[in-house]
KEKE-304090 format. One record per residue: residue number from 1; residue in three letters; chain; y, x negated, z negated of N, C-alpha, C in turn. Coordinates in Angstrom, 1 decimal, decimal comma, padded with zeros to 4 digits, m for minus. Each point is the difference from the previous one (the first is absolute). Example, Ala and Ser with C-alpha at 12.3 -4.5 7.8 and 13.67 -1.06 7.14 Angstrom:
<nodes>
1|ALA|A|m005,7|m013,2|m007,8|001,2|000,9|000,0|001,2|m000,9|000,0 .
2|SER|A|001,1|000,4|000,7|001,1|m000,9|000,0|001,1|000,8|m000,8 .
</nodes>
This chain:
<nodes>
1|MET|A|024,3|051,7|005,1|m001,4|m000,4|000,1|m000,2|m000,9|001,2 .
2|LEU|A|000,6|000,4|001,1|m000,1|m000,8|001,2|000,8|m001,3|m000,1 .
3|GLY|A|001,1|000,0|m000,8|000,8|m001,2|m000,2|m000,8|m001,0|m000,8 .
4|MET|A|m000,8|000,5|m001,0|m000,8|m000,9|m000,8|m001,1|m000,7|000,8 .
5|LYS|A|m000,6|000,8|000,9|m001,1|m000,5|000,8|000,6|m001,0|001,0 .
6|THR|A|001,2|000,2|000,5|000,6|m001,0|000,9|000,3|m001,3|m000,7 .
7|GLN|A|000,5|000,2|m001,2|000,3|m001,2|m000,8|m001,3|m000,8|m000,3 .
8|LEU|A|m001,1|000,7|m000,4|m001,2|m000,6|m000,3|m000,6|m000,7|001,2 .
9|ILE|A|000,0|000,7|001,2|m000,5|m000,7|001,2|000,9|m001,2|000,4 .
10|ALA|A|001,3|000,1|m000,2|000,9|m001,1|000,3|m000,3|m001,2|m000,9 .
11|GLY|A|m000,2|000,3|m001,3|m000,3|m001,0|m001,0|m001,3|m000,7|000,3 .
12|LEU|A|m001,1|000,8|000,3|m001,3|m000,6|000,3|000,1|m000,8|001,3 .
13|SER|A|000,7|000,5|001,0|000,2|m000,7|001,2|000,6|m001,4|m000,2 .
14|ALA|A|001,0|000,0|m000,8|000,7|m001,3|m000,3|m000,9|m000,9|m000,8 .
15|LEU|A|m000,8|000,5|m000,9|m001,0|m000,8|m000,7|m001,0|m000,5|000,9 .
16|ALA|A|m000,6|000,8|000,9|m001,0|m000,4|001,0|000,6|m001,1|000,9 .
17|LEU|A|001,3|000,1|000,4|000,6|m000,9|000,9|000,2|m001,4|m000,8 .
18|ALA|A|000,3|000,1|m001,2|000,2|m001,2|m000,8|m001,4|m000,8|m000,1 .
19|PHE|A|m001,1|000,8|m000,3|m001,3|m000,7|000,0|m000,4|m000,5|001,3 .
20|LEU|A|000,3|000,7|001,1|m000,3|m000,5|001,3|000,7|m001,3|000,3 .
21|VAL|A|001,3|000,0|m000,3|000,8|m001,2|000,3|m000,4|m001,2|m000,8 .
22|ASN|A|m000,3|000,3|m001,3|m000,5|m001,1|m000,8|m001,4|m000,5|000,4 .
23|GLY|A|m000,8|000,9|000,5|m001,3|m000,4|000,5|000,1|m000,8|001,2 .
24|CYS|A|001,0|000,2|000,8|000,1|m000,7|001,3|000,9|m001,3|m000,1 .
25|ALA|A|000,5|m000,2|m001,2|001,0|m001,1|m000,2|m000,8|m001,3|000,3 .
26|THR|A|000,7|m001,0|000,5|m000,6|m001,3|000,3|m000,2|m000,8|m001,3 .
27|THR|A|m001,0|m000,8|000,0|m000,3|m000,8|m001,2|000,4|m001,5|000,3 .
28|THR|A|000,6|m000,2|001,1|000,5|m001,3|000,4|001,1|m000,5|m000,9 .
29|PRO|A|m000,2|m001,1|m000,7|001,1|m000,4|m000,9|001,2|m000,5|000,8 .
30|THR|A|001,1|000,0|m000,7|001,3|m000,5|000,5|000,1|m001,5|m000,4 .
31|TYR|A|m000,1|m000,8|001,0|000,0|m001,5|m000,2|001,4|m000,5|000,1 .
32|PRO|A|000,3|m001,2|m000,6|m000,8|m000,8|m000,8|m000,2|000,6|m001,4 .
33|ILE|A|m001,1|m000,4|m000,7|m000,2|000,4|m001,4|m000,2|m001,3|m000,8 .
34|THR|A|000,7|000,0|m001,1|000,0|m001,2|m000,9|m000,6|000,4|m001,3 .
35|TYR|A|m000,9|m000,8|m000,5|m000,7|000,2|m001,3|000,3|m001,2|m000,9 .
36|GLN|A|000,2|000,3|m001,3|000,1|m001,1|m001,0|m001,3|m000,1|m000,7 .
37|ILE|A|m000,7|m001,1|000,2|m001,4|m000,1|m000,5|000,0|m001,1|m001,1 .
38|PRO|A|m000,2|000,4|m001,3|m000,1|m001,1|m001,1|m001,3|m000,7|000,1 .
39|ILE|A|000,0|m001,3|m000,1|m001,2|m000,9|m000,1|000,2|m000,9|m001,1 .
40|GLY|A|m001,1|m000,6|m000,5|000,2|m001,0|m001,0|m001,2|m000,1|m000,9 .
41|VAL|A|000,3|m000,3|m001,3|m001,1|m000,3|m000,9|m000,1|001,1|m001,1 .
42|SER|A|m001,1|000,1|m000,6|m000,2|000,9|m001,1|m000,7|m000,8|m001,1 .
43|GLN|A|000,4|000,3|m001,2|m000,7|m000,8|m001,1|m000,9|001,0|m000,8 .
44|VAL|A|m001,2|m000,5|m000,2|m001,0|000,7|m000,8|m000,3|m000,8|m001,2 .
45|SER|A|000,1|000,6|m001,2|m000,4|m000,7|m001,2|m001,4|000,4|m000,4 .
46|ASN|A|m000,7|m001,0|m000,5|m001,3|000,2|m000,5|m000,2|m001,0|m001,2 .
47|ALA|A|m001,2|000,0|m000,6|m000,3|m000,9|m001,1|000,3|m001,5|000,3 .
48|TYR|A|m000,1|m000,4|001,2|000,2|m001,4|000,4|001,4|m000,3|000,4 .
49|GLY|A|001,0|000,9|m000,1|001,3|m000,2|000,4|000,5|000,8|001,2 .
50|VAL|A|001,1|m000,4|000,5|000,6|000,7|001,1|m000,6|m000,5|001,3 .
51|GLN|A|m000,4|000,9|000,9|m000,5|m000,3|001,3|001,0|000,4|001,1 .
52|ASN|A|000,4|m000,9|000,9|000,9|000,3|001,0|m000,8|000,3|001,3 .
53|LEU|A|000,3|001,2|000,6|m000,7|000,4|001,2|001,0|000,2|001,1 .
54|THR|A|m000,3|m000,4|001,2|000,8|000,3|001,1|m000,3|001,4|000,4 .
55|VAL|A|001,1|000,8|000,2|m000,2|001,4|000,4|000,4|000,2|001,5 .
56|ASN|A|m000,9|000,6|000,7|000,3|000,3|001,4|000,5|001,4|000,1 .
57|ALA|A|001,0|000,2|000,9|000,5|001,3|000,3|m000,4|000,4|001,4 .
58|THR|A|m000,3|001,3|000,1|m000,4|000,5|001,3|000,9|001,2|000,4 .
59|LYS|A|000,1|000,1|001,3|000,8|001,2|000,6|m000,7|000,4|001,2 .
60|ASP|A|m000,5|001,3|000,0|m000,6|000,6|001,2|001,1|000,7|000,8 .
61|ILE|A|000,0|m000,2|001,3|001,0|000,6|000,9|m000,7|000,8|001,0 .
62|PRO|A|000,3|001,3|000,1|m000,6|000,8|001,1|000,6|m000,5|001,4 .
63|VAL|A|m000,8|m000,2|001,0|000,5|m000,4|001,3|m000,7|000,7|001,1 .
64|GLN|A|000,5|m000,2|001,2|m000,6|000,6|001,2|m000,9|m001,1|000,6 .
65|PRO|A|m001,3|000,2|000,2|m000,9|m001,0|000,6|000,5|m000,4|001,4 .
66|GLY|A|000,0|m001,3|000,3|000,3|m000,5|001,3|001,5|m000,2|000,2 .
67|VAL|A|000,9|000,4|m001,0|001,4|m000,1|000,1|000,5|m001,2|m000,9 .
68|THR|A|000,7|m000,9|000,6|000,5|m001,2|m000,7|000,9|000,4|m001,2 .
69|LEU|A|m000,3|m000,6|m001,2|000,8|000,1|m001,2|000,6|m001,3|m000,3 .
70|PHE|A|001,3|m000,1|m000,2|000,7|m001,2|m000,3|000,2|000,0|m001,5 .
71|TYR|A|m000,1|m001,2|m000,6|000,3|000,0|m001,5|000,6|m001,3|m000,4 .
72|GLN|A|000,7|000,0|m001,1|000,7|m001,1|m000,6|m000,3|000,0|m001,5 .
73|VAL|A|m000,3|m001,2|m000,5|m000,2|m000,2|m001,4|001,0|m001,1|m000,5 .
74|VAL|A|000,8|000,3|m001,0|000,9|m000,9|m000,6|m000,3|m000,1|m001,5 .
75|SER|A|m000,3|m001,2|m000,5|m000,5|m000,1|m001,4|000,8|m001,1|m000,7 .
76|PRO|A|000,3|000,2|m001,3|000,6|m001,1|m000,7|m000,9|m001,2|m000,4 .
77|VAL|A|m001,3|000,3|000,2|m001,0|m001,1|m000,3|m001,0|m000,1|001,2 .
78|ASN|A|m000,6|m001,2|000,1|m000,9|m000,2|001,1|m001,2|001,0|m000,2 .
79|LEU|A|m000,4|000,7|001,1|m001,1|000,9|m000,2|m000,9|m000,1|001,2 .
80|THR|A|m001,2|000,5|m000,3|m001,0|000,1|001,1|m000,1|001,5|000,3 .
81|PHE|A|000,0|000,3|001,3|000,2|001,4|000,4|m001,1|000,3|001,0 .
82|TYR|A|m000,7|001,1|m000,2|m001,2|000,4|000,8|000,3|001,3|000,6 .
83|VAL|A|m000,5|000,2|001,3|000,1|001,3|000,7|m001,4|000,4|000,4 .
84|PHE|A|m000,4|001,2|m000,5|m001,3|000,5|000,3|000,1|001,3|000,8 .
85|ASP|A|m000,9|000,2|001,0|m000,2|001,2|000,7|m000,9|000,8|m000,8 .
86|LYS|A|000,5|001,0|m000,8|m000,8|000,7|m001,0|m001,0|001,0|000,7 .
87|THR|A|m001,2|m000,2|m000,2|m001,0|000,8|000,7|m000,8|000,9|m000,9 .
88|GLY|A|000,3|000,0|m001,3|m000,7|000,9|m000,9|000,8|000,4|m001,2 .
89|PRO|A|m000,5|000,7|m000,9|000,7|000,4|m001,2|000,3|m001,1|m001,0 .
90|GLY|A|m000,9|m001,1|000,0|000,2|m001,1|m000,9|001,0|m001,0|000,4 .
91|PRO|A|000,2|m001,0|m000,8|001,0|m001,1|000,4|m000,5|m000,8|001,2 .
92|GLY|A|001,0|m000,6|000,7|m000,4|m001,0|001,1|m000,4|000,7|001,2 .
93|GLY|A|m000,6|m000,7|000,9|m000,4|000,4|001,3|m000,1|m001,2|000,9 .
94|THR|A|000,3|000,1|001,3|000,1|m001,1|000,9|001,3|m000,8|m000,3 .
95|LEU|A|m000,2|m001,3|m000,2|001,2|m000,8|m000,2|000,7|m000,3|001,3 .
96|LEU|A|001,3|000,5|000,1|000,8|m000,2|001,2|000,9|m001,2|m000,1 .
97|GLY|A|000,4|m000,4|m001,2|000,9|m001,1|m000,2|000,0|m000,5|m001,4 .
98|GLN|A|000,3|m001,3|m000,1|000,2|m000,7|m001,3|001,1|m001,0|000,1 .
99|LEU|A|001,1|000,2|m000,7|001,2|m000,8|000,1|000,4|m000,5|m001,4 .
100|GLN|A|000,8|m001,1|000,0|000,5|m000,5|m001,3|001,4|m000,4|000,2 .
101|GLY|A|000,8|000,2|m001,1|001,4|m000,4|000,1|000,9|000,9|m000,9 .
102|THR|A|001,3|m000,2|000,2|000,9|000,9|m000,7|000,8|000,9|000,9 .
103|ALA|A|m000,1|m000,2|001,3|000,6|000,9|001,0|m000,9|000,0|001,3 .
104|VAL|A|m000,5|001,2|000,2|m001,0|000,1|001,1|000,5|001,2|000,9 .
105|THR|A|000,1|m000,2|001,3|000,2|001,1|000,9|m001,0|000,0|001,1 .
106|SER|A|m000,8|001,1|000,1|m001,1|000,0|001,0|m000,2|001,4|000,5 .
107|GLN|A|m001,1|000,2|000,7|m000,4|001,3|000,5|m001,5|000,1|000,1 .
108|VAL|A|m000,5|001,2|000,0|m001,5|000,3|000,1|m000,2|001,2|000,8 .
109|VAL|A|m001,2|000,1|000,7|m000,4|001,2|000,7|m001,2|000,5|m000,7 .
110|PRO|A|000,1|001,1|m000,8|m001,2|000,5|m000,7|m000,9|000,7|000,9 .
111|GLN|A|m001,3|000,1|m000,5|m001,0|000,7|000,7|m000,4|001,3|m000,8 .
112|SER|A|000,4|000,0|m001,2|m000,2|001,2|m000,9|001,3|000,7|m000,3 .
113|SER|A|m000,1|001,0|m000,8|001,3|000,8|m000,3|000,6|m000,5|m001,3 .
114|THR|A|m000,5|m001,0|m000,6|000,6|m000,6|m001,2|m000,1|m001,5|000,0 .
115|LEU|A|001,1|m000,6|m000,4|000,0|m001,5|m000,2|000,2|m000,2|m001,5 .
116|GLU|A|m000,7|m001,0|m000,5|000,1|m000,4|m001,4|000,6|m001,4|m000,1 .
117|PHE|A|001,1|m000,1|m000,7|000,7|m001,2|m000,1|m000,2|m000,5|m001,5 .
118|VAL|A|m000,4|m001,2|m000,2|m000,3|m000,6|m001,3|000,9|m001,2|m000,2 .
119|PHE|A|000,7|000,0|m001,1|001,0|m001,0|m000,4|m000,5|m000,7|m001,2 .
120|SER|A|m000,1|m001,4|000,0|m000,5|m000,7|m001,1|000,9|m001,3|m000,2 .
121|ALA|A|000,5|m000,2|m001,2|000,7|m001,2|m000,3|m000,9|m001,2|000,3 .
122|ALA|A|000,6|m001,0|000,7|m000,8|m001,1|000,4|m000,3|m001,0|m001,1 .
123|GLN|A|001,0|m000,1|m001,0|m000,2|m000,9|m001,1|m000,1|000,9|m001,3 .
124|MET|A|m000,8|m000,6|m000,9|m000,2|000,7|m001,3|001,3|000,2|m000,7 .
125|ASN|A|000,1|001,0|m000,9|001,1|000,2|m000,9|001,3|000,2|000,7 .
126|THR|A|000,0|000,5|001,2|001,2|000,3|000,7|000,0|001,5|000,4 .
127|GLY|A|001,2|000,6|000,3|000,0|001,4|000,3|001,4|000,4|000,4 .
128|GLY|A|000,2|001,2|000,4|001,2|000,5|000,4|m000,1|001,3|000,8 .
129|THR|A|001,0|000,4|000,7|m000,1|001,2|000,8|000,2|m000,3|001,4 .
130|VAL|A|m001,0|000,4|000,8|m000,1|m000,3|001,4|000,7|001,1|000,8 .
131|GLN|A|000,9|m000,3|000,9|000,6|001,0|000,9|m000,9|000,1|001,3 .
132|PHE|A|m000,6|001,1|000,2|m000,9|000,2|001,1|000,5|001,1|000,9 .
133|THR|A|000,3|m000,4|001,3|000,5|001,0|001,0|m000,9|000,1|001,1 .
134|VAL|A|m000,2|001,3|000,4|m000,8|000,3|001,2|000,8|000,8|001,0 .
135|SER|A|m000,3|m000,2|001,3|000,9|000,6|001,0|m000,8|000,2|001,3 .
136|ASP|A|000,4|000,9|000,8|m000,6|000,2|001,3|000,7|m000,8|001,1 .
137|ARG|A|001,0|m000,8|m000,4|000,8|m000,9|000,9|000,0|m001,4|m000,6 .
138|PRO|A|000,2|m001,1|000,8|000,0|m001,3|m000,5|001,1|m000,1|m001,1 .
139|ILE|A|m000,3|m000,9|m001,0|000,9|m000,2|m001,1|000,5|m001,4|000,1 .
140|ALA|A|001,3|m000,2|m000,1|000,6|m001,3|000,1|m000,5|m000,9|m001,2 .
141|GLY|A|m000,2|m001,3|000,3|m000,5|m000,9|m001,0|001,0|m000,2|m001,1 .
142|VAL|A|m000,4|m000,5|m001,1|000,8|m000,1|m001,2|m000,2|m001,4|m000,6 .
143|ALA|A|001,0|m000,6|m000,5|m000,1|m001,2|m000,7|m000,7|000,2|m001,3 .
144|ALA|A|m000,7|m001,0|m000,5|m000,7|000,1|m001,2|001,0|000,2|m001,2 .
145|PRO|A|m000,4|000,8|m001,0|000,9|000,2|m001,1|000,3|m001,2|m000,7 .
146|VAL|A|001,2|m000,1|m000,6|000,4|m001,1|m000,8|m000,4|000,2|m001,4 .
147|MET|A|m000,7|m000,9|m000,6|m000,5|000,1|m001,4|001,1|m000,5|m000,9 .
148|MET|A|000,4|000,8|m000,9|001,0|m000,3|m001,0|m000,7|m000,5|m001,3 .
149|SER|A|000,2|m001,2|m000,4|m000,6|m000,5|m001,2|000,9|m000,9|m000,7 .
150|PRO|A|m000,3|m000,3|m001,3|000,9|m000,9|m000,7|m000,1|m001,4|000,6 .
151|PRO|A|001,0|m000,8|m000,2|000,0|m001,3|000,6|m001,2|m000,9|m000,6 .
152|VAL|A|m000,6|m000,8|000,8|m001,1|m000,8|m000,4|000,5|m001,4|m000,2 .
153|THR|A|m000,2|m000,6|m001,1|000,4|m001,4|m000,2|m001,2|m000,9|000,3 .
154|THR|A|000,2|m001,0|000,8|m001,1|m000,9|000,4|000,5|m001,4|m000,4 .
155|GLN|A|m001,0|m000,8|m000,4|000,3|m001,4|m000,3|m000,1|m000,9|001,2 .
156|GLN|A|001,0|m000,8|000,3|m000,1|m000,9|001,1|m001,0|m001,1|m000,2 .
157|SER|A|m000,8|m000,3|001,0|m001,0|m001,0|m000,1|000,6|m001,3|000,4 .
158|THR|A|m000,5|m001,1|m000,6|000,5|m001,3|000,3|m001,0|m000,7|000,9 .
159|THR|A|m001,0|000,6|000,4|m001,0|m000,5|000,9|000,4|000,0|001,4 .
160|THR|A|m000,2|m001,1|000,7|000,4|m000,1|001,4|m001,2|000,6|000,9 .
161|GLN|A|000,4|000,8|000,9|m001,0|000,7|000,9|000,2|m000,6|001,4 .
162|THR|A|m001,1|m000,4|000,6|000,0|m000,5|001,4|m000,4|001,1|000,9 .
163|THR|A|000,8|000,2|001,1|m000,3|001,0|001,0|m000,4|m000,7|001,3 .
164|THR|A|m001,1|000,4|000,6|m000,5|m000,5|001,2|000,2|001,1|001,1 .
165|THR|A|000,6|m000,4|001,1|000,1|001,0|001,1|m000,9|m000,5|001,1 .
166|VAL|A|m000,9|001,0|000,5|m000,9|m000,3|001,0|000,5|000,7|001,3 .
167|THR|A|000,2|m000,8|001,0|000,4|000,5|001,3|m001,2|m000,1|001,0 .
168|PRO|A|m000,3|001,1|000,6|m001,2|m000,1|001,0|000,4|m000,9|001,2 .
169|ALA|A|m001,0|m000,7|000,4|000,3|m000,9|001,2|000,0|000,8|001,3 .
170|VAL|A|001,0|m000,3|000,8|000,1|000,7|001,3|m000,7|m000,9|001,1 .
171|PRO|A|m001,0|000,5|000,6|m000,7|m000,9|001,0|001,0|m000,3|001,2 .
172|SER|A|m000,1|m001,3|000,4|000,8|m000,4|001,2|m000,7|000,3|001,2 .
173|PRO|A|000,7|000,3|001,1|m000,8|000,2|001,3|m000,6|m001,2|000,5 .
174|MET|A|m001,2|000,1|000,6|m000,7|m001,1|000,6|000,6|m000,4|001,3 .
175|PRO|A|000,1|m001,3|000,3|000,6|m000,4|001,3|m000,9|000,2|001,1 .
</nodes>
C-alpha cells in the first residue's frame, strides 16, 4: 500500500512538473522563419461569364513591441507588399510600410504585438508562391528571382529611331 502511494505521488509530481515547465516555456520563436504564401488570381463564374479577381494574401506575425523585426520577400511576380501595425481584431491597422517589387529586404519596429503583412500581385492575372522570411537579425539581400517563360518571338521593326542625348551644362567660373 505504501509502495502504491509512493508511485502515485511520484507520478503526480512528474505530471505537475511537466505542466509547470510547459507553463514557463518561452514563446519566443526560433528565427529565421520562412513561410510560403500563395498569391494570385481567382476566377468566379456568373451569368455574365468568368470574372478575374486579384486575391490578396495576409500573414499575421506575433512580435515583441519595440524590437526590430527583419523581413525578406521573394516573389516570382511583381507584387505590392504592405506592413501594418495591427491594433485590433480586424484587418489592417497603422500602415508601417508599402513596397513593390520581386525581391524586398527590409526591417520594421512594431508598436503592437502583431504585424500584419499583406501581399498583392501588382499586375492582373498573375500569381505564384511568395517566399516570406522573418528574423530577429539582419537578412542578406537577395537577387530578384529569374522568371522562366517560353521564348518570345518579336518582329524586327524597320522604322529608324532617333536618340537625343541631353548633357547638363556645367557653369564656367567667373573671372
